[in-house]
C-alpha positions as CSV (number, residue, x, y, z in Angstrom):
1,M,-12.5,-32.6,-14.0
2,R,-9.2,-33.0,-15.8
3,P,-6.7,-34.9,-13.7
4,Q,-4.0,-32.3,-14.3
5,L,-5.9,-29.8,-12.1
6,D,-4.6,-31.7,-9.1
7,D,-1.0,-31.5,-10.3
8,P,0.7,-28.3,-9.0
9,A,3.7,-28.8,-11.2
10,W,1.6,-29.1,-14.3
11,L,-0.4,-26.1,-13.5
12,D,2.7,-24.0,-12.9
13,A,4.2,-25.1,-16.2
14,Q,1.0,-24.2,-18.0
15,Y,0.2,-20.8,-16.4
16,N,3.6,-19.4,-15.2
17,N,4.4,-17.4,-18.3
18,R,7.3,-15.5,-16.9
19,A,9.0,-18.8,-16.0
20,R,8.0,-20.4,-19.3
21,V,9.5,-17.7,-21.5
22,A,13.2,-17.4,-20.9
23,D,13.5,-13.7,-21.8
24,S,10.1,-12.6,-20.3
25,M,11.7,-10.0,-18.1
26,A,13.5,-8.5,-21.1
27,Q,10.2,-8.4,-22.9
28,L,8.6,-6.5,-20.0
29,A,11.5,-4.1,-19.9
30,K,11.1,-3.5,-23.7
31,W,7.4,-2.7,-23.2
32,A,8.2,-0.2,-20.5
33,E,10.9,1.5,-22.5
34,A,8.8,1.7,-25.7
35,S,5.9,3.0,-23.6
36,A,7.9,5.8,-22.0
37,L,9.1,6.8,-25.5
38,A,5.4,6.7,-26.8
39,R,4.3,9.1,-24.0
40,E,7.3,11.4,-24.6
41,R,6.5,11.7,-28.3
42,S,2.7,12.1,-27.9
43,A,2.1,15.8,-28.0
44,N,-1.6,15.6,-27.2
45,K,-1.7,12.9,-24.6
46,R,-3.8,13.2,-21.5
47,L,-2.4,11.2,-18.6
48,D,-4.0,10.1,-15.4
49,L,-7.6,11.3,-16.0
50,R,-9.9,9.9,-13.4
51,Y,-12.7,7.6,-14.4
52,G,-13.7,7.0,-10.7
53,D,-12.7,7.8,-7.2
54,G,-11.3,4.4,-6.3
55,P,-7.7,3.1,-6.3
56,N,-5.9,3.3,-9.6
57,E,-9.1,4.5,-11.4
58,T,-7.3,6.5,-14.0
59,V,-6.9,6.4,-17.8
60,D,-4.3,7.6,-20.3
61,V,-5.8,9.1,-23.5
62,F,-3.9,9.3,-26.8
63,P,-6.1,11.4,-29.2
64,S,-6.0,11.1,-32.9
65,A,-5.5,14.1,-35.3
66,A,-8.6,12.8,-37.2
67,P,-11.9,14.2,-36.1
68,N,-14.6,11.9,-34.6
69,A,-12.1,9.1,-34.3
70,P,-13.1,5.5,-33.4
71,V,-11.9,4.6,-29.9
72,L,-9.7,1.6,-29.0
73,I,-9.5,0.7,-25.3
74,Y,-6.5,-1.4,-24.4
75,I,-6.6,-3.4,-21.1
76,H,-3.3,-4.8,-19.8
77,G,-2.6,-8.2,-18.3
78,G,-0.5,-9.2,-15.3
79,Y,-2.8,-11.9,-13.7
80,W,-4.8,-9.1,-12.1
81,R,-1.9,-8.6,-9.7
82,A,0.9,-6.9,-11.7
83,L,1.8,-4.3,-14.3
84,D,0.3,-0.8,-14.9
85,K,-1.2,1.2,-17.7
86,S,2.2,2.9,-18.1
87,D,3.6,-0.4,-19.3
88,S,1.2,-0.4,-22.3
89,S,1.5,3.0,-23.9
90,F,3.6,1.3,-26.7
91,V,0.3,0.0,-28.1
92,A,-1.0,3.5,-28.9
93,P,1.2,5.1,-31.6
94,S,0.4,2.9,-34.5
95,F,-3.3,3.1,-33.9
96,V,-3.2,6.9,-33.5
97,A,-1.4,7.0,-36.8
98,D,-4.3,5.0,-38.3
99,G,-6.8,7.5,-37.1
100,A,-8.0,6.0,-33.8
101,M,-8.1,7.4,-30.3
102,V,-6.5,5.1,-27.7
103,V,-7.6,4.9,-24.1
104,I,-5.6,2.8,-21.7
105,P,-7.2,2.3,-18.3
106,N,-5.5,1.4,-15.0
107,Y,-7.0,-0.8,-12.3
108,A,-6.2,-1.8,-8.7
109,L,-4.3,-5.0,-8.2
110,C,-4.9,-8.1,-6.2
111,P,-4.6,-8.9,-3.3
112,A,-5.7,-5.3,-2.3
113,V,-8.8,-5.9,-4.3
114,S,-10.6,-8.9,-5.8
115,V,-10.8,-10.0,-9.4
116,E,-14.5,-9.1,-9.3
117,D,-13.6,-5.6,-8.1
118,I,-11.3,-5.2,-11.1
119,A,-14.0,-6.3,-13.5
120,L,-16.3,-3.6,-12.1
121,Q,-13.6,-1.0,-12.4
122,M,-13.3,-1.8,-16.1
123,V,-17.1,-1.3,-16.4
124,K,-16.6,2.1,-14.9
125,A,-13.8,2.8,-17.4
126,I,-16.1,1.9,-20.3
127,V,-18.9,4.2,-19.0
128,W,-16.4,7.0,-18.6
129,T,-15.1,6.5,-22.1
130,W,-18.6,6.5,-23.6
131,H,-19.5,9.8,-21.8
132,H,-16.2,11.6,-22.4
133,A,-14.9,10.3,-25.8
134,A,-16.1,13.4,-27.7
135,E,-14.1,15.7,-25.4
136,H,-10.9,14.1,-26.8
137,G,-12.1,13.8,-30.4
138,G,-13.5,10.3,-30.1
139,D,-16.6,8.8,-31.5
140,R,-18.5,6.9,-28.7
141,E,-20.5,5.0,-31.3
142,R,-17.4,3.2,-32.4
143,I,-15.7,1.8,-29.3
144,A,-13.7,-1.5,-29.4
145,I,-11.6,-3.2,-26.7
146,V,-8.3,-5.0,-27.0
147,G,-7.2,-7.0,-24.0
148,H,-4.1,-9.1,-23.4
149,S,-3.9,-12.1,-21.0
150,V,-6.3,-11.3,-18.1
151,G,-7.1,-8.1,-20.1
152,A,-8.6,-10.5,-22.6
153,H,-10.6,-12.1,-19.7
154,L,-11.9,-8.6,-18.7
155,A,-12.7,-7.8,-22.3
156,A,-14.9,-10.9,-22.6
157,M,-16.6,-10.0,-19.3
158,L,-17.3,-6.5,-20.6
159,L,-19.0,-7.9,-23.8
160,S,-21.4,-9.7,-21.4
161,C,-22.2,-6.7,-19.2
162,R,-25.8,-5.6,-18.8
163,W,-25.0,-2.0,-19.6
164,K,-28.5,-0.6,-19.0
165,Q,-28.3,-1.7,-15.4
166,V,-25.1,0.2,-15.0
167,D,-26.1,3.4,-16.8
168,E,-29.5,3.9,-18.4
169,A,-28.0,6.4,-20.8
170,L,-25.8,3.8,-22.5
171,P,-27.0,1.7,-25.4
172,L,-27.7,-2.0,-24.8
173,Q,-24.2,-2.7,-26.2
174,P,-21.8,0.2,-26.4
175,L,-18.9,-2.0,-27.6
176,A,-18.5,-2.9,-31.3
177,G,-16.4,-5.9,-30.2
178,A,-13.3,-7.1,-28.5
179,L,-9.9,-8.5,-29.6
180,A,-9.0,-11.0,-26.9
181,I,-5.3,-11.9,-27.0
182,S,-4.0,-14.9,-25.0
183,G,-7.0,-14.9,-22.6
184,V,-8.2,-17.1,-19.8
185,Y,-11.9,-17.7,-19.8
186,D,-12.3,-20.6,-17.3
187,L,-11.0,-19.6,-13.9
188,E,-11.1,-23.0,-12.2
189,P,-7.5,-23.8,-13.2
190,I,-6.4,-20.4,-12.1
191,R,-8.0,-21.0,-8.7
192,R,-5.9,-24.2,-8.4
193,T,-2.6,-22.6,-9.5
194,E,-0.6,-22.1,-6.3
195,F,1.7,-19.2,-7.4
196,L,-1.5,-17.2,-8.2
197,Q,-4.0,-18.2,-5.6
198,G,-2.1,-16.6,-2.7
199,D,-2.9,-13.1,-4.3
200,L,-6.1,-13.8,-6.1
201,K,-7.9,-15.8,-3.3
202,L,-10.5,-17.1,-5.8
203,T,-13.4,-19.1,-4.4
204,P,-15.6,-21.6,-6.3
205,T,-18.4,-19.1,-6.2
206,Q,-16.2,-16.4,-7.7
207,V,-15.0,-18.8,-10.4
208,N,-18.6,-19.4,-11.4
209,R,-19.3,-15.7,-11.5
210,L,-16.1,-14.7,-13.3
211,S,-15.6,-17.4,-16.0
212,P,-17.0,-15.8,-19.2
213,A,-16.7,-19.0,-21.2
214,F,-19.8,-20.3,-19.4
215,F,-21.9,-17.1,-19.7
216,P,-24.6,-16.9,-22.3
217,R,-23.0,-15.7,-25.5
218,P,-23.4,-11.9,-25.9
219,K,-26.3,-10.8,-28.0
220,A,-24.3,-8.0,-29.7
221,G,-20.6,-7.3,-30.1
222,K,-18.0,-9.7,-31.7
223,L,-15.1,-11.4,-29.9
224,Y,-11.9,-12.1,-31.9
225,A,-10.0,-14.8,-29.9
226,V,-6.3,-15.1,-30.7
227,V,-3.3,-16.7,-29.0
228,G,0.4,-17.2,-29.7
229,A,1.1,-20.6,-31.3
230,D,4.1,-21.0,-28.9
231,E,2.0,-20.6,-25.8
232,S,1.1,-23.4,-23.4
233,D,-1.5,-26.0,-24.2
234,E,-3.8,-24.4,-21.6
235,F,-3.7,-21.0,-23.2
236,I,-4.4,-22.5,-26.5
237,R,-7.3,-24.5,-25.0
238,H,-8.8,-21.4,-23.5
239,N,-8.7,-19.7,-26.9
240,Q,-10.6,-22.5,-28.4
241,L,-12.9,-22.9,-25.4
242,I,-14.4,-19.4,-25.8
243,R,-15.2,-20.2,-29.5
244,D,-16.7,-23.6,-28.6
245,Q,-18.9,-22.1,-25.8
246,W,-20.0,-18.9,-27.4
247,G,-20.1,-20.2,-31.0
248,P,-18.8,-18.9,-34.3
249,T,-21.4,-16.1,-34.6
250,A,-20.2,-14.4,-31.4
251,V,-16.6,-15.5,-31.9
252,P,-16.0,-15.3,-35.7
253,V,-12.2,-15.3,-35.4
254,C,-10.4,-18.0,-33.4
255,E,-6.7,-18.1,-34.4
256,T,-3.2,-18.8,-33.3
257,V,-0.3,-16.4,-34.3
258,P,2.6,-18.4,-35.6
259,G,6.0,-18.2,-33.8
260,K,4.7,-16.0,-31.0
261,N,4.7,-16.6,-27.2
262,H,2.7,-15.0,-24.5
263,F,4.8,-11.8,-24.7
264,T,5.9,-11.5,-28.3
265,V,2.3,-12.0,-29.5
266,L,1.8,-8.3,-28.8
267,E,4.3,-7.4,-31.5
268,S,1.5,-8.4,-34.0
269,L,-0.8,-5.8,-32.3
270,A,1.6,-2.9,-32.1
271,Y,3.2,-3.3,-35.6
272,P,1.0,-1.7,-38.3
273,K,1.4,-4.7,-40.6
274,G,0.6,-7.3,-37.9
275,R,-2.4,-9.7,-38.1
276,L,-3.7,-8.5,-34.7
277,H,-3.3,-4.9,-35.7
278,D,-5.5,-5.6,-38.7
279,L,-8.1,-7.4,-36.6
280,A,-8.3,-4.4,-34.2
281,L,-8.7,-2.0,-37.2
282,R,-11.6,-4.1,-38.4
283,L,-13.4,-3.8,-35.1
284,L,-12.8,0.0,-35.3
285,E,-14.2,0.0,-38.9
286,L,-10.9,1.5,-40.1
287,R,-10.3,-1.4,-42.5
């Protein structure tokens, strides 16, 4: 055990990204504003479609004009306890312009539900997307996930899912891969971080069940692991950890994005010439 795990101040400095980044609230407001504009300008959007009957089990779909478009599913962060799919619509326009259909699922938030509940909600969202992609012009044979922060954690969990046990109709691996941005893959430090644990209520048993770094590496589907170079040492460690544990075959990309923090790293995803945008297009077979 690393001795810092018993140091509350160290854990807060490593994991409290809103406190760590001086203009974090301005960044979040920027996402919300850009997302509202993206929804306003999307003529063919379909908002709040149900993927299940549970709390917050809805998706927003941004179809492409191209037929049989590959499908990008974007999972937002917020430490499983904050934010909403409506804060992430800004991701969609550049990928729609590239010929992809974008699906942005919502999920319920802690403490009303558990982290495990949220992971299972995302399983349901993938199943819904596979069954319904064609109705919105998407190709269910080309589905890739992008997740940010705990969205990256959920993306790694989904690559490890035993899909045939969920729905016999699905292939063994319905996902081409995942782009995991600024993820957390070992939840033991999260369990020990005081400002989070009040809402998450993680137990040691849940940490073992929900830490994908220590799962067997997926037999199919690639994970691209990326993190901002200006993020905390712990987030950079998590990014390397998933590569070290799963190996370079399962994690062929393990990179830092120069000059980006936990929030500005998404600029490289939303901007058409960004490195993360390029990596997502590669998973979608659009580049």
